[in-house]
MARKE-166057 format. One line per 4 residues: number of its first residue (from 1); their letters; for each residue x, y, z of C-alpha. Coordinates in Angstrom, 2 decimals, decimal comma. Each point is the difference from the previous one (the first is absolute). Layout:
NUM) A) X/Y/Z  ...
! end
This chain:
1) MELI) -97,21/-146,61/117,13  2,82/0,76/-2,39  1,22/3,80/-0,12  1,34/1,09/-3,23
5) IADS) 2,03/3,39/0,32  1,22/1,93/-3,26  3,73/0,14/0,11  -0,46/3,85/-1,18
9) AGFC) -2,36/0,85/2,91  1,51/3,18/1,75  1,71/3,24/-0,80  1,30/0,42/-3,60
13) FGVN) 3,50/1,68/-0,29  -1,34/3,49/-1,04  -2,48/0,11/3,21  2,61/-1,59/2,32
17) NAVK) 2,53/2,62/-1,14  -2,28/2,87/0,48  -0,94/-1,03/3,57  3,47/-0,73/0,97
21) IVFD) 1,10/3,29/-1,13  -2,58/1,78/2,28  0,91/-2,23/2,97  3,69/0,67/-0,50
25) LAAE) -0,70/3,69/-0,08  -2,19/0,15/2,77  2,86/-1,64/2,09  2,65/2,20/-1,31
29) TNER) -1,20/3,61/0,04  -2,12/2,22/2,24  -1,28/1,99/-2,89  -3,61/-0,25/-0,86
33) IYTL) -0,68/-2,84/-2,54  -3,07/0,02/-2,44  -1,28/-2,59/-2,40  -1,94/1,37/-2,82
37) GPII) -2,80/-2,25/0,37  -0,06/-3,11/2,17  3,45/-1,76/-0,85  -1,94/-3,32/-0,18
41) HNEQ) -3,64/-0,98/-0,35  0,30/-1,80/3,42  -1,46/1,48/3,25  2,22/-1,81/2,28
45) VVDK) 3,25/1,20/-1,78  -1,27/3,61/-0,06  -0,87/0,02/3,72  3,22/-1,14/0,93
49) LAEH) 1,62/2,52/-2,03  -2,26/2,65/1,52  1,26/-1,24/3,53  3,62/0,85/-1,24
53) GVVA) -1,29/3,55/-1,05  -0,41/-0,50/-3,57  -3,05/1,92/-1,54  -1,95/-0,77/-2,93
57) IDNP) -1,20/2,90/-2,24  -2,15/0,32/-3,14  1,77/2,80/-1,75  3,07/2,16/0,10
61) GEAE) -1,80/3,03/1,61  -0,31/-1,98/3,32  3,62/-0,33/0,77  1,73/2,38/1,91
65) GPAK) 3,95/0,42/-0,36  2,55/-0,60/0,83  -0,88/-3,69/-0,38  0,51/-3,23/-2,09
69) VIIR) -2,88/-1,03/-2,42  0,19/-3,77/-1,13  -1,32/-0,77/-3,33  -1,75/-3,34/0,25
73) AHGV) 0,36/-3,17/-2,14  -2,57/1,28/-2,40  2,07/3,13/-1,06  -1,19/3,44/-1,12
77) GPGT) 0,27/2,20/-2,84  2,57/2,55/-0,47  -2,12/3,01/0,71  -0,57/-1,43/3,48
81) IKQL) 3,60/-0,37/0,78  0,53/3,71/-1,13  -2,81/1,17/2,37  1,65/-1,75/2,90
85) QERG) 3,39/1,43/-0,74  -1,45/3,48/-0,37  -1,37/-0,17/3,62  3,68/-0,77/1,10
89) LEVV) -0,60/-3,60/0,72  2,37/-2,72/-0,55  -1,52/-2,77/-2,29  1,01/-3,67/0,70
93) NASC) -1,01/-1,91/-3,15  -1,01/-3,66/1,15  -1,88/-0,60/-3,13  -0,01/-3,70/-1,25
97) PYVV) 2,94/-0,57/-2,43  -2,61/-1,42/-2,51  -2,25/3,18/0,26  3,23/2,21/-0,47
101) KIQK) 0,67/-1,98/-3,34  -3,61/0,47/-1,03  0,35/3,73/0,48  3,27/0,30/-1,83
105) LVSE) -1,38/-1,82/-2,97  -3,10/2,00/-0,15  2,03/3,42/0,23  2,49/-1,21/-2,82
109) KYKD) -3,06/-1,23/-2,10  -1,85/3,18/0,52  2,80/2,15/-0,79  0,60/-2,18/-3,27
113) GYQI) -3,60/0,87/-1,08  -1,78/-2,96/1,10  -3,61/-0,01/1,17  0,09/-1,79/3,56
117) IIIG) -2,76/-2,58/0,89  0,04/-1,19/3,64  -1,87/-3,22/0,64  -1,10/0,02/3,75
121) DKKH) -2,25/1,70/2,50  0,07/3,91/-0,71  -0,57/0,69/3,54  2,78/-2,04/1,35
125) PEII) 3,05/2,08/1,21  2,30/-1,98/-2,01  -1,75/1,00/-3,26  -0,65/3,42/1,02
129) GING) 3,78/0,35/0,56  1,00/-1,65/-3,32  -2,42/2,28/-1,95  1,97/3,03/1,54
133) WCDN) 3,12/-0,90/-1,97  -1,88/0,60/-3,27  -1,64/3,20/1,11  -3,13/-1,82/0,82
137) TAYI) -0,80/-0,54/-3,72  -0,44/-4,01/0,42  -3,03/-1,79/-0,89  -0,85/-2,24/2,93
141) IETE) -2,07/-3,22/-0,52  -0,67/-3,28/1,77  -2,26/-2,17/-2,20  -0,32/-1,04/-3,44
145) EQVN) -3,02/1,96/-0,59  1,72/3,14/0,58  2,23/-0,53/-3,03  -2,92/0,98/-2,33
149) SLPH) -0,52/3,23/1,93  3,41/1,29/-0,78  0,23/2,72/-2,62  1,93/-0,83/-3,56
153) MEKN) 3,74/0,70/0,46  2,44/0,38/-2,96  3,05/0,22/2,41  1,89/-2,92/1,21
157) ICVV) -1,40/-1,33/3,10  1,73/-1,40/3,19  -1,82/-2,33/2,48  1,02/-0,62/3,45
161) AQTT) -1,89/-1,69/2,97  -0,35/0,61/3,70  2,54/-2,41/1,70  -2,88/-2,03/1,95
165) FIRE) -2,26/-0,46/-3,18  -1,40/-3,30/-0,73  2,01/-1,50/-2,97  -3,03/-1,70/-1,65
169) KWEK) -1,90/3,21/-0,22  3,36/1,80/-1,25  0,26/-2,59/-2,96  -3,76/0,40/-0,81
173) IIKS) 0,34/3,80/-0,17  3,45/-0,05/-1,96  -1,67/-2,21/-2,44  -3,00/2,52/-0,40
177) LNKR) 2,46/2,82/-0,41  1,93/-1,80/-2,84  -3,30/-0,59/-1,82  -0,93/3,65/0,20
181) FENV) 3,22/1,63/-0,56  3,01/-0,71/-2,17  2,90/2,00/1,70  -0,18/-1,58/3,63
185) IKFD) 3,10/-0,88/1,85  -0,58/-1,92/3,53  2,19/-0,20/3,05  -1,18/-2,64/2,42
189) TICN) 0,70/1,81/3,14  -1,98/-2,36/2,36  2,26/-0,60/2,83  1,21/-3,37/-0,33
193) ATDK) -0,11/-0,47/3,99  -3,81/0,88/-0,38  -0,49/-2,14/-3,10  1,35/-3,00/1,99
197) RQVE) -2,02/0,66/3,03  -3,17/-0,02/-2,37  1,07/-3,14/-1,84  0,60/-1,73/3,39
201) AEKI) -3,43/1,36/1,27  -1,71/-1,35/-3,16  1,58/-3,39/0,51  -0,70/-0,45/3,74
205) SKEV) -3,55/1,37/-0,22  -0,90/-2,82/-2,46  1,23/-2,66/2,26  -1,42/0,88/3,59
209) DMML) -3,41/0,01/1,64  0,41/3,52/1,57  2,34/3,02/-0,87  1,31/2,81/2,28
213) VIGG) 1,43/3,02/-1,59  1,83/2,17/2,53  0,44/3,74/-0,59  -1,29/3,50/0,35
217) LNSS) -3,48/0,88/-1,26  1,52/2,89/-2,24  2,88/-2,01/-1,40  -0,28/-0,49/-3,62
221) NTNK) 2,08/-3,28/-0,35  -2,05/-1,43/2,74  -3,22/0,73/-1,42  1,24/-1,58/-3,16
225) LYEI) 0,98/-3,04/1,82  -3,40/-0,28/1,42  -1,45/0,53/-3,45  1,77/-2,86/-1,45
229) CRSN) -0,31/-2,46/3,08  -3,73/0,86/-0,03  -0,37/-1,15/-3,42  1,40/-3,33/0,79
233) CERT) -1,34/-0,78/3,67  -3,36/1,16/1,00  1,33/-0,01/3,74  2,54/2,97/-0,44
237) YKIQ) 0,26/2,21/2,82  1,98/3,43/0,04  1,41/0,88/3,43  2,18/2,43/1,57
241) TASD) 1,03/-1,82/3,18  -0,72/-3,15/1,80  -3,01/1,45/1,66  -1,58/0,23/-3,37
245) IPPV) -0,02/-3,66/-0,60  -3,56/-0,99/-0,74  -1,82/-2,11/2,55  0,11/-3,54/-1,84
249) DIKK) 0,93/-3,33/0,99  3,05/-0,42/-1,69  0,09/-3,81/1,05  -2,49/-0,41/-2,82
253) FKKI) 2,46/0,96/-2,50  2,54/-2,30/-1,47  2,28/2,80/-1,44  0,17/3,68/0,93
257) GITA) 2,22/2,16/-2,01  1,68/3,42/1,32  1,59/2,91/-2,02  0,66/3,48/0,67
261) GAST) 0,47/3,37/-1,56  3,21/1,84/-0,48  -0,70/2,25/2,97  -0,74/-2,80/2,37
265) PDWV) 2,73/-0,19/2,82  1,29/-3,41/0,89  -1,03/0,28/3,53  -3,64/0,53/-1,11
269) IKEV) 0,19/-3,12/-2,22  1,57/-2,02/3,25  -2,99/1,10/1,96  -2,34/-1,19/-2,54
273) IHKM) 1,71/-3,46/-0,24  -0,04/-0,24/3,70  -3,50/0,70/0,41  -0,95/-2,61/-2,44
277) SELD) 2,24/-2,34/1,86  -2,07/0,50/3,12  -3,22/-0,25/-1,86  1,14/-3,36/-1,56
281) KQDF) 1,79/-1,51/3,25  2,35/-1,74/-2,19  3,46/0,02/-1,43  0,34/1,07/-3,49
285) EMSF) 1,90/-1,84/-2,49  2,46/2,96/-0,15  -0,12/3,10/2,35  -0,01/3,50/-1,58
289) ADAF) 3,73/0,49/1,32  0,93/-3,25/-1,65  -1,78/0,68/-3,07  1,41/3,57/-0,26
293) ESSL) 3,58/-1,22/0,80  0,04/-2,95/-2,40  -1,18/2,45/-2,79  3,12/2,00/0,30
297) VTLT) 3,27/-0,90/-1,53  3,54/1,07/0,60  1,62/1,65/-3,01  3,68/0,86/-0,71
301) TGQI) 1,63/1,95/-2,68  1,42/-2,23/-2,48  -2,44/-2,77/0,63  -2,02/-2,04/-2,56
305) TKGK) -3,57/-0,77/1,19  -3,48/-0,87/-1,58  -2,72/2,56/-0,44  -3,48/0,16/-1,47
309) IIGY) -0,88/2,77/-2,47  -2,72/2,25/1,43  -0,15/2,74/-2,49  1,80/1,99/-2,59
313) NQSE) -0,03/3,20/-2,14  2,36/1,17/-2,83  2,80/0,80/2,36  0,00/-2,54/2,80
317) VFVD) -1,05/-3,55/1,10  -1,51/-0,33/3,55  0,85/-3,27/1,78  -1,14/-1,68/3,13
321) LGFK) 2,97/-1,33/1,86  -1,77/-0,98/3,38  1,84/2,98/1,29  -1,38/3,02/2,01
325) SDGI) 0,36/1,95/-3,18  -0,46/-1,02/-3,59  2,68/0,08/-2,56  0,48/1,95/-2,93
329) IPIQ) 1,87/-1,08/-3,25  0,70/2,99/-2,69  -0,99/-1,42/-3,36  3,62/0,44/-1,15
333) EFSN) 0,83/-2,52/2,82  -2,63/-2,43/-1,09  0,85/-0,67/-3,52  2,96/0,98/-2,26
337) DPDF) -2,31/-0,36/-2,96  -0,30/3,73/-1,20  -3,49/-1,23/-1,42  -1,26/-1,40/3,09
341) NPEK) -3,71/1,04/0,60  -1,38/-0,54/3,48  -3,55/-0,29/-1,28  0,66/-3,02/-2,29
345) SLKV) 2,69/-1,56/2,30  -1,04/0,21/3,71  -2,76/-1,76/1,72  -1,07/0,92/3,60
349) GDEI) 0,62/-3,09/2,27  3,11/-1,51/-1,87  2,78/-0,88/2,34  3,39/1,19/-0,96
353) DVFV) 3,56/-0,07/1,43  1,52/3,39/0,80  3,34/1,53/1,26  -0,26/2,37/2,95
357) VRVN) 1,80/3,10/-1,03  -0,78/2,11/2,97  -2,46/-0,93/3,11  -0,93/3,84/0,32
361) DGEG) 0,07/2,47/-2,71  -0,76/2,83/2,39  -3,60/-0,30/-0,68  -0,53/-3,39/1,68
365) NVVL) -0,05/-1,92/-3,10  2,27/-2,85/-0,90  2,00/0,40/-3,09  0,31/-3,21/-2,18
369) SKTK) 1,37/-1,21/-3,18  -0,94/-2,76/-2,16  2,63/0,36/-2,74  2,65/-0,78/2,79
373) VDAV) -1,63/-3,24/0,85  -0,57/-0,80/-3,78  3,91/0,64/-0,34  0,95/-2,18/2,78
377) KGWD) -2,15/-2,84/-1,33  0,80/0,78/-3,65  3,82/-0,61/0,50  -0,88/-3,55/0,92
381) TIES) -1,79/-0,35/-2,99  2,51/1,69/-2,15  2,96/-2,17/1,23  -1,95/-3,13/-0,39
385) AFET) -0,93/0,99/-3,73  3,75/0,68/-0,54  1,03/-3,35/1,36  -2,81/-1,96/-1,87
389) KKPV) 0,03/2,19/-3,15  -3,71/0,18/0,45  -1,51/3,14/-2,01  -1,53/2,88/2,06
393) AVKI) -2,59/2,65/-1,29  1,54/3,37/0,22  -2,04/3,38/-0,50  2,16/2,62/-1,76
397) TEKV) -0,36/3,22/1,89  2,69/2,35/-1,49  2,51/0,20/-2,87  3,86/0,84/1,29
401) NGGV) 3,30/0,20/-1,67  0,87/-3,12/-1,55  -3,28/-1,77/0,60  -3,14/-0,14/1,99
405) IGIS) -1,08/-0,52/3,81  -2,85/-2,30/0,82  -1,67/-1,44/3,16  -0,46/-3,59/0,92
409) SGVK) -1,19/-1,13/3,55  0,74/3,58/1,24  3,72/-0,16/-1,18  1,40/2,38/-2,51
413) IFIP) 1,69/-1,85/-3,06  2,23/1,40/-2,68  -0,30/-1,23/-3,52  2,86/1,31/-2,44
417) ASQI) -1,00/0,95/-3,34  1,77/-2,84/-1,51  -1,80/-2,44/2,04  -3,78/1,47/-0,46
421) SDRF) -0,61/-1,68/-3,55  1,78/-2,18/-2,56  -0,30/2,76/-2,34  1,38/3,52/-0,14
425) VKDL) -2,42/2,39/1,93  0,67/3,71/-0,75  -2,43/1,52/2,37  -0,30/-1,91/3,44
429) SEFV) -3,02/2,07/1,36  -2,32/-2,11/-2,11  0,57/-2,71/2,86  -1,01/2,36/2,83
433) KQVL) -3,12/-1,48/1,53  0,17/-3,35/-1,55  0,62/-3,03/1,87  2,75/-2,27/-1,09
437) QVQI) 1,25/-3,60/0,69  3,41/0,31/1,28  2,62/-2,40/0,96  2,45/1,38/2,91
441) IEVN) 3,47/-0,34/-1,11  1,60/1,90/2,58  -0,67/0,60/3,89  2,19/2,05/2,62
445) KQKR) -2,12/0,39/3,14  2,61/1,93/1,75  -0,01/2,67/-2,82  -3,77/-0,64/-0,36
449) KVVG) 0,65/-0,68/-3,73  -2,02/-2,22/-2,27  0,33/-0,40/-3,64  -2,45/-1,79/-2,32
453) SSRV) -0,05/-0,79/-3,47  -3,30/-0,32/-2,35  2,30/-1,21/-3,06  1,26/-3,13/1,62
457) LIEK) -3,54/-1,16/0,51  -1,19/1,33/-3,58  3,07/-2,17/-1,64  -0,86/-2,97/2,06
461) NKEA) -3,61/-0,02/-1,01  1,01/0,71/-3,54  2,21/-2,96/0,01  -2,66/-2,30/1,38
465) ASNE) -2,45/1,33/-2,45  2,35/-0,37/-3,04  0,62/-3,58/1,01  -3,67/-0,76/0,10
469) IWNS) -0,61/1,66/-3,34  2,77/-1,76/-1,70  -1,09/-3,46/1,31  -3,41/0,37/-1,39
473) IEVG) 0,23/2,26/-3,09  -1,46/-1,40/-3,37  -1,19/1,63/-3,02  -3,34/1,71/-0,06
477) KTYN) -0,23/0,23/3,65  -1,23/3,32/1,21  1,36/2,38/2,71  -1,03/3,17/1,93
481) GVVK) 2,93/2,38/-0,45  1,05/3,43/0,58  1,85/2,00/-2,54  3,51/0,66/1,22
485) SLMD) 1,66/1,96/-2,67  -0,52/1,10/-3,89  2,52/-0,05/-2,68  -0,40/0,83/-3,74
489) FGAF) -0,23/-3,47/-0,87  -2,75/-1,09/2,65  -0,98/-0,07/3,54  1,68/-2,16/2,97
493) VDIG) -2,75/-1,50/2,28  0,51/-1,53/3,51  -2,07/-3,19/0,16  0,93/-0,60/3,67
497) GVDG) 3,75/0,01/0,47  0,99/-0,39/-3,66  -0,20/2,53/-2,89  -1,18/-1,09/-3,28
501) LVHL) 0,12/2,19/-3,31  -3,17/0,98/-1,82  1,26/1,10/-3,41  -1,25/3,10/-1,81
505) SELS) -1,99/-2,13/-2,38  -1,60/-1,96/2,78  -1,37/2,90/1,92  -2,72/0,97/-2,56
509) WNKI) -1,63/-1,07/-3,30  0,46/3,56/-1,28  3,45/1,23/-1,09  1,50/2,16/2,91
513) KHPS) 3,50/1,59/0,16  0,42/-0,29/3,80  -1,22/-2,08/2,70  -1,33/3,22/1,95
517) EVVK) -2,85/0,11/-2,50  -1,31/-2,98/1,75  1,35/-0,41/3,46  1,84/1,78/2,63
521) VGDE) 2,48/-0,84/2,99  -2,12/-1,43/2,85  -3,06/-1,24/-2,03  -1,44/-3,24/1,01
525) VVVS) -0,18/-2,18/-3,12  -1,05/-3,59/-1,05  2,44/-1,63/-2,14  0,57/-3,50/-1,50
529) VLEF) 3,25/-1,88/-0,56  0,74/-0,22/-3,90  3,58/-1,60/0,54  2,68/-0,53/2,63
533) DRDK) 3,62/-1,15/0,49  0,90/-1,28/3,46  3,63/0,11/-0,85  0,11/3,51/-0,83
537) KRIS) -2,53/0,94/2,27  -2,01/1,71/-2,66  -3,85/0,21/-0,24  -1,96/1,24/-2,95
541) LGYK) -3,63/1,33/0,74  -2,96/1,11/-1,76  -2,47/2,68/0,93  -2,46/0,33/-2,75
545) KQAD) -2,99/-1,96/-0,01  -1,32/-2,37/-2,76  -3,22/1,46/0,74  1,01/3,44/-1,07
549) NPWN) 1,47/-1,19/-3,36  -1,41/2,49/-2,28  0,31/-2,66/-2,92  -2,42/-2,17/1,80
553) KAAE) -2,58/2,93/0,21  0,77/0,70/-3,75  -1,09/-3,40/-0,70  -3,46/0,26/1,42
557) KYEV) -0,49/3,62/-1,74  1,42/-0,13/-3,44  -0,36/-2,13/-3,09  0,95/0,03/-3,85
561) GNVI) -1,79/2,65/-1,84  -0,42/2,35/2,86  0,62/3,59/-0,48  2,18/1,67/2,79
565) TGKV) 0,95/3,38/0,81  3,72/0,05/1,21  2,91/2,27/0,42  3,39/-0,21/-2,00
569) VRLV) 2,70/-0,77/2,70  2,91/-1,06/-2,33  1,11/0,22/-3,63  2,43/-2,38/-1,68
573) PFGA) 1,10/-0,37/-3,53  -2,39/-2,92/-0,61  -3,05/1,66/1,56  -1,71/1,34/3,27
577) FVEI) -0,84/-1,25/3,38  -3,49/1,16/1,34  -1,07/-0,19/3,58  -3,38/-1,53/0,06
581) EQGV) -0,28/0,30/3,83  2,83/0,20/2,84  2,21/-2,92/-0,70  -1,49/-1,21/-3,08
585) DGLV) 1,77/1,13/-3,39  -0,86/-0,80/-3,67  2,09/0,21/-2,99  -1,13/1,84/-3,23
589) HISQ) 2,30/-1,13/-2,82  1,19/2,88/-2,21  -1,99/-1,58/-2,88  -3,23/0,19/1,95
593) ISNV) 0,33/3,89/0,89  -0,50/1,46/-3,30  -1,40/-0,71/-3,69  3,10/1,30/-1,49
597) RLGK) 3,70/-1,29/0,50  1,71/1,74/3,00  3,65/0,48/0,61  -0,39/-0,35/3,80
601) PGDV) -2,95/0,00/2,23  1,12/3,61/1,32  -1,11/1,32/-3,35  -3,61/0,08/1,34
605) LKVG) -0,03/-0,88/3,76  1,66/1,17/3,08  0,39/-1,13/3,55  -3,17/0,96/2,10
609) QMVE) -2,15/0,27/-2,99  -3,60/-1,70/0,41  -1,26/-2,32/-2,87  -2,58/-2,45/-0,82
613) AKIT) 1,10/-3,41/-1,24  -1,64/-3,53/-0,43  1,15/-3,07/1,51  1,21/-2,21/-2,74
617) ELDI) 1,76/-3,02/2,20  -0,17/-0,63/3,67  2,40/-2,30/1,82  -0,42/0,04/3,83
621) EAKK) 2,51/-2,67/0,74  2,69/1,50/-1,99  -1,44/3,53/1,10  -0,09/1,32/-3,67
625) ISLS) -2,67/2,13/-1,46  0,00/1,09/-3,77  -1,74/3,21/-0,82  -1,13/1,69/-3,27
629) IKEV) -0,42/3,84/-0,11  -0,61/0,11/-4,03  -2,96/-2,45/0,50  -1,75/2,56/2,14
633) NPID) 1,29/3,44/-1,06  3,37/-0,14/-1,90  2,43/2,80/0,54  1,55/1,33/-3,20
637) PVGA) 2,80/2,52/-0,26  -1,30/3,47/-1,33  -0,17/-0,05/-3,78  0,64/-3,64/-0,42
641) KKEE) -1,72/-1,75/-2,87  -1,69/-3,58/0,51  1,50/-1,20/-3,07  3,27/0,54/1,28
645) AAVE) -0,88/-2,55/2,80  0,46/-2,86/-2,44  2,10/-2,74/1,36  2,45/-1,68/-2,32
649) PGEE) -1,60/-3,18/-1,60  0,89/-3,11/2,04  1,18/2,10/3,09  -1,15/-1,41/3,15
653) IPTE) -1,43/2,25/2,64  1,15/-1,25/3,57  -2,78/-0,02/2,50  2,22/-0,15/3,21
657) HKEE) 3,31/0,88/1,09  2,31/-3,05/0,57  3,53/-0,03/1,26  1,66/-3,31/-0,74
661) MTNT) 3,58/-0,60/1,11  0,76/-3,35/-1,46  3,44/0,34/-1,10  2,79/-1,10/2,37
665) IGES) 3,25/2,07/0,66  1,94/-2,70/-2,00  -2,30/0,49/-3,05  0,32/3,80/0,23
669) LTDE) 3,80/-0,31/0,06  -0,05/-2,41/-3,11  -2,24/2,28/-1,88  2,53/2,82/0,66
673) DNK) 2,86/-1,90/-1,16  -1,57/-1,00/-3,08  -0,38/3,64/-1,14
! end
């Protein structure tokens, strides 16, 4: 037979502390000593205390002063403490530290206007005591089904749990509460030692043929251990002492598991082990004493050791160290990241390295730090990165005078304002919470000073990208780029380490006055190479797409003879330009406006005027459209007579505007000299 004994079997710190207080007081004083309720759910311990004159009472009225009254690990409400003090009794509070934390939490949230919900057994002394800290106004539930019976609540809700509650049930109830109510905050107050005890019992009970759960019949955590084990192992027995071991032939079982509640003394566990040994008449693989001793490690302040995460809440992480007490890491000592979220980042069962800050915080807990371990390891990483010039990822946490501070591998790194970018940055706060790639440029371990630079890497990357572009660039090649700056004459676009210019005329097929009408700084754009000069490092880029050319669309929509309606957009001495649609203008020659001879187009037209005109000539390749207003609806000056419109005999009427510059400078000078 192989005997598997849970490492966590026996007294938890809270129970052990309460029992120790009672025994110490009994040895030190002759005063009467009472415990409000049995100090522990174990008849053997209660009987031993009775031998020392310690009397268990059920309510304050049973105590007679002068005397000391011990508040057991379950704790009580403030009203009970007041009753005892009013009777002239000295109160010694031996409540479990975990229970005290819940009481304080409930009291604070109740005063802040929260509705308290306690998940646990409403008849249990611990729950009754906690409820007293919110004037007995809490809703107490212990099943998913009871969530639906809760009334509708508008106010914020604060949820806590009995320290010995089963975690699986807690998680299901929390999920149901979150579905029903929107304003719920939860505090995982399940004792990490209890949680560990239940996890261990769950694991062992799945491996064995028989399971013994040692503890008092009225012990809540013992009953929960029995419930867990019974669900996995049919032959699970709950016993108080060795005499309760069932009459079975243990030689028929290959593996037998043993666990014990938090109220079970070591000597009771040892008696059970001894009895099992006699029944089996053979040596165990490991005796109880050996198993118990081997489970305990020695810890010293300043030591770095390994631990396993067994639980967490919004303010603390609980770690199993294999020590007689579990370790606690305050959240601020777990991570330097201000955005650290335990729910997203932590996983029960993960093994971590921790630094021992204090072996005992006064409440029996080991205070730990993970950030100190990270910093120790981080310095090796940072020094190596400094020597090899290998980039490190730095999360920026705050803006300071002259730069920003970030964290990498647990080490603080200062990045001067001049080194955060290759461009001037007016407001450094835009980098807070960003993760930057940084090269370490200075390390002083004695002064704990590290300086980093993003600019060095940006410039290196740009140089490499620039070389790649210049080695492969060709006319017509397209690039995905980012608009870096705008000028009156165009936009500069970064195509991956090299800036090119998109001239104003290449931004749009329409006439624009400024690049901001089409793009803005930071826009991602697709551009093509129009021309480049490697020697001068200049690139001309095009942004407007041929598919968007309005003249191509005009070729499909219009033909000679069509009558169009357009807007006069410009007047010139020889005619008027009419916008047929955006990006496409046609020319109405002055002779095609009216039936009478006009001195200038402005005699009958004005900019913005809508007119009808016939297309008389269409040349898409030359981007020329000739229009005639008078063939549709001539516009004559007021009072004009048609006969005045006669054209001099033999005079040729121009149908389009042509500006021919055929004379050379030399010819012009000669003509001038001949005058």
